[in-house]
Phi, psi and omega in degrees: 000136174282166176295148186270131176257116185291346175282345176280101182207170183305134179264356175232147170274121190241127176303130183081010180301153191255015184304322182288333180278346186306310181302321178295315180296315181295323185286324190224353194230017175264145171294152183298323177207157179199165180265267179278141174258132178240138170223097188283345174237078194291323180052229180282348174078027185301315182287319176306311185286339174283314181284322182049056179294155178287330182231123181209149171239116181242148190213153167205147178284347180277107186292328179293323178294311181296326175302321178300313179299317181295318181292320177298323179288317193258336189219049189297318183293319179294322178296314179301317178299318182290323180295333181294338186274349184288151182239138176275073186224137186301311181296319177298316180304310183292329176295318178289321179299326184284354180309315186282006174262002184239151180297331183294346182300327181294344180264357178290146180284163176303321181294315179298320181292318179294317179300318179299313182298316180295316179299312181297319181298323183279340186243352181281168182297120173062019175062034179280153162241110184215138175236157178272187186294342176269001180082019182262134178300127188226027179271138180288168179296144186267345180054045177270145183289313186224064181293144181272076184295320183241103176255085187301317184299315180293314181299318180290325178292319177294318176304313181297316180298314183294331182271331185267359178232169181271084183245113180262132180254131180233152175231078188221178168294146184302323182291321178294324184294337184251013188295337181261004179297142183222177183309133180093352177276156181242127181238127176248119179255125176232072185284169168306134187287148170298129183295138179292330175216168182299327183274351186274353185300122178265100182282141158108051163276332168207179188284351178269116180292157178238088186265191183295329176296322176293321177299320178293322179294322176296319177301319178297322177298316178298320178298316180297316180295325177297317178295332178281352180089020178274154172268123184241129173236135182222140173246148180198178174287148178276089179237159179304319182300312182290318179302315180291319182301321183253034185297339180270005181251163174286130185236140176228120177276133180222160175252139177223149176268127179257115181273339185261109171200135182295337177258111183302333180293338186263003175280153180137204185287132172226147179277131177234171182225138170254131185236134179212160182254016181220159173253146178272091184270000000 
């Protein structure tokens, strides 16, 4: 492990982000040693940026998200320049949000698209990243007085980390992203959570839903990785379905506070589960 830089931290606020679970994971749920680190549902990257491994393969099915990571790695100065032009203004916000509703969006540069995502994330209501069934960003304006649209120190620190270590970025299906994992590697899965109730389903990190069939497919991937001798850690909602699905794995029930919910009444403590195929001996 390289020395840890505390400025290397999530540059986006991500629904389902794991910052609150980090102390629990670090304290009791990491394998003693590992080779390659994999995170197939990278999201905001809270655990990656906390561990800061020298070698990692990170993936997400959300192409706009992975584009952000690539631009921060490859074009940091241009991204910073582009972020400087954004305005914390309602009309301006909706004009930028509407980009992906127009054919001209396909002609936007990678830098413009990454800048847009960061701007929308910092100024939208409650820091959500949500798209509708057409894949269009659909969160309303947040009306914040002083959002930190451009955090130069964090962006430069993430750029340095991604460039000075062997970090591979993928935009694939989770199963494809881990096909080369082998004995001694550590994989952390943070998929879209199984809904606690039928009405609780939070649609929309990307246009591909993650239903119970996907949860079962992920379990098969975990079984395959276990047979290969990999260390697997997975977080999910504490539901009967997930508990039963992973009944052959080590399970730890935990409580976490969820700050991101469009309904303020539904924020607060929720039961989650950490699942792993190894014991911390």
